[in-house]
Structure formats: structure tokens, C-alpha cells
C-alpha positions in Angstrom: 284.7 19.0 100.7 287.1 20.3 97.9 285.0 20.4 94.4 287.1 21.4 91.3 286.1 25.0 90.1 284.0 24.0 87.4 282.6 26.5 85.2 278.7 27.0 84.4 279.7 25.1 80.7 281.7 22.2 82.2 278.4 21.8 84.6 276.4 21.6 82.0 278.3 18.9 79.8 278.6 17.0 82.9 274.8 16.8 83.4 274.1 16.1 80.2 276.4 13.3 79.7 274.8 11.9 83.5 277.7 12.2 85.1 276.5 14.3 87.5 272.5 15.9 88.6 271.5 19.4 89.7 271.0 17.6 92.7 274.7 15.9 93.2 276.0 19.4 92.2 273.5 21.3 94.8 274.8 18.8 97.6 278.2 19.1 97.1 277.7 22.9 96.9 275.6 22.8 100.2 278.2 21.0 102.1 281.1 23.4 101.1 279.2 26.2 102.3 278.6 24.4 105.4 282.5 23.2 105.8 284.2 26.5 104.5 281.7 29.2 104.9 280.0 28.1 108.3 282.8 26.2 110.1 286.8 25.9 108.9 288.0 29.2 107.6 284.2 31.1 108.5 283.9 33.1 105.5 280.6 33.8 106.2 279.3 35.1 102.9 276.3 33.0 103.1 273.2 34.7 104.9 270.8 32.2 103.8 270.1 29.5 101.9 267.3 27.8 100.2 265.7 25.5 102.2 264.4 24.3 99.2 267.2 24.2 96.5 267.6 20.0 96.3 263.3 19.6 96.0 264.0 22.3 92.7 266.9 20.7 91.7 265.2 17.1 91.5 262.7 19.2 89.5 265.1 20.7 87.3 267.0 16.9 86.6 263.2 15.8 85.8 262.7 18.1 83.2 266.0 17.5 81.9 265.2 13.8 81.8 262.4 14.7 79.8 264.8 16.3 77.5 263.9 20.0 78.4 266.3 22.6 79.4 265.8 26.3 79.8 268.6 27.5 79.2 272.5 27.7 79.9 272.2 28.1 83.7 269.7 24.6 83.9 270.3 23.0 87.2 273.6 25.8 88.1 273.5 27.0 91.5 273.8 30.8 91.9 274.0 33.2 95.0 272.1 35.8 94.8 272.7 38.9 97.1 270.4 40.0 100.3 268.5 43.0 98.8 267.5 41.2 95.4 263.6 39.5 95.8 263.0 36.1 95.7 259.5 35.0 96.5 260.2 31.5 97.9 261.1 30.8 101.8 264.0 33.4 102.0 264.2 36.7 103.4 265.3 40.1 101.5 266.8 42.2 104.1 269.5 44.2 103.0 271.6 42.6 106.1 269.6 44.7 108.3 267.7 43.4 111.1 264.9 46.4 110.3 263.7 44.0 107.8 264.5 40.5 109.3 261.6 38.5 108.4 260.5 40.3 105.2 259.4 38.0 102.5 259.2 39.9 99.2 255.4 39.4 97.1 256.8 38.4 94.1 260.4 37.8 92.6 263.0 40.5 91.4 262.5 41.1 87.3 266.4 39.3 87.4 265.2 36.8 89.6 262.7 35.8 87.2 265.2 35.6 84.2 267.3 33.4 86.2 264.5 30.9 87.4 263.7 30.9 83.8 267.0 30.4 82.7 267.3 26.9 85.0 269.4 28.7 87.6 269.2 27.2 90.8 268.8 29.8 93.3 270.9 28.3 96.0 270.7 31.1 98.7 271.6 34.6 99.1 274.8 36.4 100.1 276.3 38.8 103.2 276.7 42.1 102.3 277.8 45.6 103.9 274.2 46.8 105.3 271.8 48.8 103.5 274.4 48.1 100.3 276.9 50.6 102.0 274.7 53.4 102.3 274.0 54.1 106.6 276.9 55.5 108.3 280.3 57.2 107.6 282.8 54.8 109.1 280.9 51.7 107.8 282.3 48.4 108.2 282.4 46.6 104.3 280.9 43.6 104.8 279.5 44.0 107.8 275.7 43.5 108.2 273.6 43.4 111.4 271.9 40.8 110.5 275.0 38.7 108.8 277.9 39.6 110.6 281.4 40.2 108.8 282.4 38.2 105.7 285.6 37.7 105.8 288.1 37.9 102.5 289.8 33.6 101.6 292.7 35.0 100.9 293.6 36.6 103.9 290.9 36.7 107.0 291.9 39.8 108.7 291.5 41.7 105.5 288.6 43.4 103.7 286.2 41.3 101.6 285.4 45.0 100.4 281.8 45.8 99.8 278.4 46.4 99.4 278.7 43.0 97.5 280.7 41.5 99.2 279.2 37.9 100.4 278.9 37.7 96.4 282.0 38.0 96.2 283.5 35.6 98.6 281.3 32.9 97.9 282.4 33.1 94.0 286.0 33.0 95.1 285.9 30.3 97.6 284.1 28.0 94.8 281.0 27.8 97.0 278.4 28.5 94.2 279.4 28.8 90.9 278.6 32.5 89.7 276.6 35.2 91.8 274.7 38.2 91.8 275.9 41.7 93.1 274.5 45.1 93.0 276.2 48.0 92.5 275.7 51.8 93.3 279.2 52.7 93.2 282.3 50.1 93.5 279.5 47.8 95.0 280.5 44.8 92.5 283.5 46.2 90.8 286.0 46.6 94.0 284.1 42.7 96.0 285.4 41.4 92.5 288.8 42.3 92.1 289.2 42.4 96.2 288.6 38.8 96.2 290.4 37.6 92.7 287.4 37.3 90.1 285.6 39.0 87.5 282.7 41.3 88.0 280.5 43.3 85.0 278.5 46.3 86.3 276.5 46.5 83.6 275.0 50.0 81.6 272.2 51.6 83.5 269.0 49.9 82.2 270.6 47.1 80.8 269.7 44.7 83.6 266.3 45.9 86.2 266.3 47.5 88.7 262.9 46.2 89.9 262.6 44.2 93.4 265.9 44.9 94.0 266.1 47.2 97.3 267.5 50.8 96.1 270.3 53.2 96.8 269.6 55.7 93.9 267.8 55.0 90.7 270.1 57.0 88.7 273.0 54.4 89.7 271.8 51.5 90.6 272.3 47.9 89.2 273.1 44.7 89.4 275.8 42.4 87.5 277.7 39.4 87.2 279.9 38.3 89.5 282.5 35.0 88.3 285.5 33.0 88.3 285.7 33.6 84.3 284.8 35.9 82.2 283.1 33.3 79.9 280.6 32.3 83.3 279.6 36.3 84.0 278.7 36.7 80.0 276.5 33.3 80.6 275.3 35.1 83.6 274.6 38.2 82.3 272.8 37.2 79.1 270.5 35.6 81.2 269.2 38.5 83.6 268.9 41.2 80.6 265.7 42.3 79.3 263.2 44.9 79.3 260.7 45.2 82.0 257.6 47.2 82.3 258.6 48.5 85.9 261.9 49.7 85.0 261.3 52.7 82.3 265.3 52.4 82.4 265.1 49.0 80.8 263.6 50.2 77.4 266.8 50.9 76.1 267.8 47.3 76.5 265.8 46.3 73.8 267.4 47.1 70.8 270.8 48.1 72.9 271.0 44.7 75.1 271.8 40.5 74.2 270.8 37.6 75.6 273.6 35.7 74.5 277.1 37.6 75.5 279.2 34.4 75.0 279.3 35.3 71.1 281.6 38.0 71.9 284.5 35.8 73.8 287.4 36.2 71.0 291.0 35.3 72.2 292.0 37.5 69.5 289.8 40.7 70.9 292.3 42.8 71.8 294.2 42.7 68.1 293.7 45.8 66.6 291.8 47.4 69.7 292.4 50.9 70.3 293.0 51.3 74.3 293.2 54.6 76.4 294.9 54.1 79.4 293.5 56.5 82.1 297.5 57.3 83.3 295.6 60.0 85.7 293.3 57.1 87.0 296.3 54.8 88.5 297.4 56.5 91.8 300.9 56.4 92.7 301.4 53.3 94.5 304.8 51.5 92.9 303.6 48.1 93.8 299.8 48.5 92.1 301.6 50.6 88.7 304.1 47.9 88.5 301.3 45.3 88.2 299.3 48.3 85.7 302.0 47.9 83.6 302.2 44.6 83.2 299.2 44.5 81.9 299.5 47.0 79.9 302.7 45.3 77.9 299.8 42.1 78.3 297.5 44.0 76.5 300.2 45.4 73.5 301.4 41.6 73.1 297.9 41.1 72.0 298.0 43.4 69.5 296.2 46.2 70.9 297.2 49.9 69.8 298.0 51.4 73.5 297.5 55.4 73.6 299.3 55.7 76.7 298.5 58.3 78.2 294.8 59.1 77.7 293.7 60.5 80.5 290.0 60.8 81.7 288.9 64.5 82.3 287.0 65.5 85.8 287.3 61.9 87.0 287.7 63.5 90.3 285.6 66.3 90.1 282.2 65.3 91.2 282.4 63.6 94.5 280.3 66.2 96.2 277.5 66.2 94.1 277.4 62.3 93.4 276.9 61.7 97.0 274.4 64.9 97.5 272.6 62.8 94.4 272.9 60.2 96.5 270.9 61.4 99.7 268.3 62.6 97.6 267.4 59.4 95.8 267.9 57.4 98.7 264.9 58.8 100.6 262.7 58.9 97.4 263.5 55.1 96.3 264.1 53.2 99.6 259.9 55.1 100.9 259.0 53.5 97.3 260.6 49.9 97.9 259.3 50.0 101.6 255.6 51.1 101.4 255.4 48.0 99.3 256.9 45.8 102.3 254.0 43.4 103.9 252.3 45.3 106.5 253.9 43.2 109.3 257.0 44.3 108.8 259.2 46.6 110.9 259.6 49.0 108.7 257.5 51.0 106.0 259.9 54.4 105.5 263.1 55.6 105.7 262.0 57.5 109.0 260.8 53.8 110.5 264.2 52.9 109.4 266.4 55.2 111.5 263.8 55.0 114.3 264.4 51.1 114.3 268.2 51.4 114.3 268.1 54.4 117.3 265.8 51.8 119.3 268.3 48.6 118.6 271.5 50.8 118.3 273.0 47.8 120.5 271.9 45.6 118.0 272.3 47.5 115.1 275.0 49.8 114.9 277.3 49.0 117.5 280.3 50.1 115.0 279.3 52.8 113.2 276.2 54.9 112.9 273.5 56.1 110.4 274.8 59.0 109.3 273.8 58.7 105.5 270.6 57.9 106.2 269.8 60.9 108.6 271.3 63.5 105.7 268.9 61.5 103.4 265.9 62.4 105.7 266.5 65.7 105.6 266.5 66.0 101.9 263.4 67.8 99.7 262.0 66.0 96.8 263.5 65.4 93.6 261.8 68.5 92.1 264.5 70.0 94.5 266.4 72.3 92.3 269.5 72.0 94.5 268.7 67.8 93.3 268.2 68.5 89.6 271.5 70.4 89.9 273.6 68.2 91.3 272.7 65.3 88.6 273.1 67.3 85.7 276.2 68.2 86.4 277.2 64.7 87.6 276.2 63.3 84.2 278.2 66.0 82.2 281.2 65.0 83.9 281.3 61.7 83.7 279.8 61.3 80.0 280.0 64.2 77.4 283.2 65.8 79.0 284.6 62.5 81.0 283.9 59.3 79.4 282.7 60.3 75.7 285.6 62.9 76.0 288.2 60.7 76.4 286.7 58.1 73.8 286.4 60.8 71.4 289.7 62.8 71.6 292.2 59.4 71.1 289.3 57.3 69.3 289.5 54.8 71.8 287.7 51.7 71.9 287.9 51.3 75.7 289.6 52.7 78.9 291.7 51.1 81.0 292.6 51.4 84.4 294.1 49.8 88.0 291.1 48.6 89.7 291.8 49.4 93.4 295.1 48.1 95.6 295.0 45.2 97.8 292.8 44.7 100.3 292.6 46.6 103.3 292.7 45.1 107.2 289.2 44.9 108.6 288.5 47.4 111.5 286.0 47.5 113.6 286.5 50.2 115.8 287.5 52.8 112.8 285.6 51.1 109.9 287.3 51.2 106.3 290.6 52.8 106.2 290.9 51.8 102.0 294.2 54.0 101.3 294.3 53.7 98.0 295.3 56.8 96.0 293.3 56.3 92.5 289.7 55.9 91.6 288.3 53.8 89.5 285.1 53.1 89.8 282.8 56.3 90.1 283.4 57.6 86.4 281.6 54.5 84.8 279.0 54.2 87.6 277.9 58.0 87.7 277.7 57.8 84.1 275.5 54.3 83.9 278.5 53.0 81.6 280.1 49.6 81.8 282.3 48.5 83.7 284.3 45.3 83.8 287.5 43.9 86.3 289.4 41.1 85.7 292.1 39.6 87.9 295.3 41.0 87.1 297.6 39.9 89.5 298.8 39.6 93.4 300.2 41.8 96.1 301.8 40.3 99.1 299.2 37.2 97.4 296.3 40.1 97.9 294.4 40.1 94.3 294.2 42.8 92.3 292.6 43.6 88.9 292.8 46.0 85.7 289.6 47.5 85.1 287.8 48.0 81.5 285.2 51.0 80.5 283.3 52.3 77.4 280.5 54.0 76.6 277.2 52.8 77.1 276.1 49.6 75.6 279.7 48.6 75.2 279.7 45.4 77.0 280.1 43.5 73.8 283.0 45.7 72.9 284.6 45.2 77.1 283.4 41.5 77.5 285.7 41.2 74.3 288.8 42.6 75.6 288.8 41.4 78.6 288.3 37.8 77.5 291.1 37.9 75.5 293.1 39.6 78.7 292.0 36.6 80.8 293.1 33.8 78.4 296.4 35.1 77.6 297.8 36.0 81.0 296.0 33.8 83.4 296.2 35.6 86.5 293.9 34.3 88.5 294.5 31.7 91.8 292.9 30.2 94.2 292.2 31.5 97.7 294.5 30.1 100.4 292.5 31.2 103.2 295.5 32.5 105.6 295.4 33.8 108.6 296.8 37.2 107.5 298.7 38.5 104.3 302.0 36.6 103.1 304.4 39.0 102.9 306.9 36.4 101.5 304.7 36.5 98.2 
């Protein structure tokens, strides 16, 4: 089923005019999922479909006929990652057989916001199991419940993770847009690897309640879309202060419900953009793409500060992992304690035991080293944890992103998002050989990060990253939109069996 890559705005216009209904749009995407995701190239990005999708679409159509539209997403099909709670007939499993059959007692806060805005939750997307925090030799895009998600640009290449299903589904036009989650790189990497836009928001802009966690100091949901405008619409529809997530208190004054007002084609004119040259790596093909991006921004009127190196960007990897292990145990135990009493597991210890007892199904390719290490950690009052967290925030905030922006009087920093997708390897796991780092500083700091398509290497997408200080989403969206509109780099995937070496 070939359908246009409609934007969210175009879908609203077609429903307002009567050319299409929410039901017909849902049917078209469901047909495409059946053909492209489950047959054809077999992308395997959707882990479960909403059995009530068409009935919900009918109800949304009736509301529109009655003159009521809930918001910018009214009747628009959205896919969400399978670690986000939905109180309906779909499961929430984080891709793990240990949580198979788990139906959440209530919607996650961001799901409530999406429904309030009229979004049609079409289904859930596959992911790297437990959001890629189980084993050291993990395979991005693989889960024991969902299997392997494949990259639509080259089917033998990684879709990256952990929001692999969301990234692939958007790239393959299986939905209007999707929601992913990130602790460090799990929105940004699959967005760039699948040639789409991804926004990792400021920590606390979006609520985490009802999302299976890794670490509360870094976790956030975020939009993944084919355009900056669609990502902005989806972002604004999910914001809001949540009494169940204290981090969202800051969003009352600093967040927005409409980020489309920051879409400005002239947004880069006069902007001071710092080139984080020490984060760019040495791959000549990636650097060539990056230089083209810099020239495009300069042509759009940006004042390019080069270099504007990011201090300490590679000085906290060990302590970041320590914090994740501590918080994973505490946060996952809290989440699992609240699941239905009929569930297989109610603690991290239960998950580890389940995995061991079902290793032939759950761990055929890689183990659970991160879970075992996390289980051995002490409480969050432990000095080792508190010292590590303090160090991480100091190096990424005051002595990291804040320092670079203050020193060079910048509006934003840029860097290559990453290199082209690597070959999927079920035997040895991920073999990402990018000699660069784009995601960790903003992820650990809790600062916003946007990736936008920047070009192709042998037909494989690569992106450019914009990041800045907390609550700077409006500025980053303005810059990303101006860059996107001027360059129009994104191309539709071709579902090739392997990379096109002649591209």
C-alpha cells in the first residue's frame, strides 16, 4: 500500500475538508503496516496493534462532525513505544517476555495528553528489550517479545535503539509520527539512523509517570517524525505538569503547549552556532557531510563559531553507567511493584530469575550483565551513587554545555549526530564504530537535543545535532526548522537488502 507521506497538518486539512476520515486514514496505515512491516521487506517495527483503533477513529469522526476537535492531533494515527503504559487492550512489556500479558492499570500521563489532543493510538512499537539496558553485548532493535526490527534503508543494517521501532515506523510511513523514549541516545540514534527528526526534550518537560524506567535523572519521552513541524506538534501535545512526576514542576513556567509558533524559516539568521569540533570524530565521510551542514547554516545567516569545543564531553562515561545501575534498580522495582499481581515479575530480582529460567527464549544472543550489576547496588543514599551523580551533572552542565555556550556567547551547539548504521550482528552484538559522541552530554545534563537529516553515506542516513541549555526547545526547533527547510536532505527509504555502495 503506497500512501503519501502526509504531514500532520495535511491530515487535518483532509479531514476538515471531508476528503478523508480518521477511520479511512487509520485503515490506510493499517494496510501499509500489514504489507510493509509484517510482509514485504518485513521491517518488524510494530509489536502490537490497537484492536480498538477503528472504533476509536469512528468516535473521533463523530466528534468532528459535531463540530468538536480536540486538538492538533485529532484523528491522527500515532505509534508509541512499548515501554509506555496504555490502559486499553494493548500490553506494555518493554519488549520482554517477562512482562508478557501485562496491561497497565492506567494510561501514562503523556498518553492521557495525546488522547486529550485527539491522537489515535494505532499501536505500539518494538524496541531494544528493556530499553537497551539488559546486556553488555546487546543487539539494538531486538527484543524477546518482538524479535528484530530492521532498517528500511538497508535491511541488513541496524535500526539503532532503543526506540528502533518508532524510528523505523516513522521512516517507513507506517504512521504520521511516533513517540520514543531516551536515557542516552535512544531517541537521537534511531532518529538519525532512520533518516528522521528526533527531539530529546529537557528533563521534566514531559512526564515519565507510566513509563517503564531506566533512570530518573536522564529518562524522558520525546517525538519522532519526518519533519520538524510534525515533531513540534507532537511535543506540544504531550507537555504538562504531572503531580506524579516532580520533575515536571519546571514545565509549568518553562514548557509550552504549542511549539509550532517557533517554526521560522529565517530562524538561523544572526544565530551564534558553535561547532563542537572535538565531538565530530575523524570519519572523513561524516566530516564531509557535517561541513556541508555548517556551510548551509552560514549561508542562512548564522554566525559560525568554529571551534567551540565542548569541555569534559568524554570524562563521565564510567560514572554515568554507575548512576544508571543504581537508578535502574530503584526505579524499576518501584514500577514493577505496582503491576498486576498476576504478572510474572514484581522486582528486578524476579526479572533476572525469569530470564535465567527462560534463557533459551529470552537470552539466545546476549545476557543480562547490566541487570546483574544493578541488582548488586545499594540504595540511592549510597555515597558512591550521590558522588557519581554530582560529578556527572557538574561536568555536563556547569563545566560542559553551560561553559561552552557562555564562553563563546552561543545560541546552540552543533555536532554530527553519528555515523551510518552498522551491520546487524546477532552473534557479537552492536558494533558501532563511530569515533564520536553526540548524545551523552545533553542526555546526562538533562538538556534538549534535536537531530535532523543531514545527508547520506552509501545511501544510509546521517544527521546533524543541535543542543543547548535546559528549556531551550523553542530555540532549537527554530534552528532545526530553518536548516531543514533550506536543505530538504531527507529521502524516502528504498528497503534495499544492503547498503548501496554506488550511492
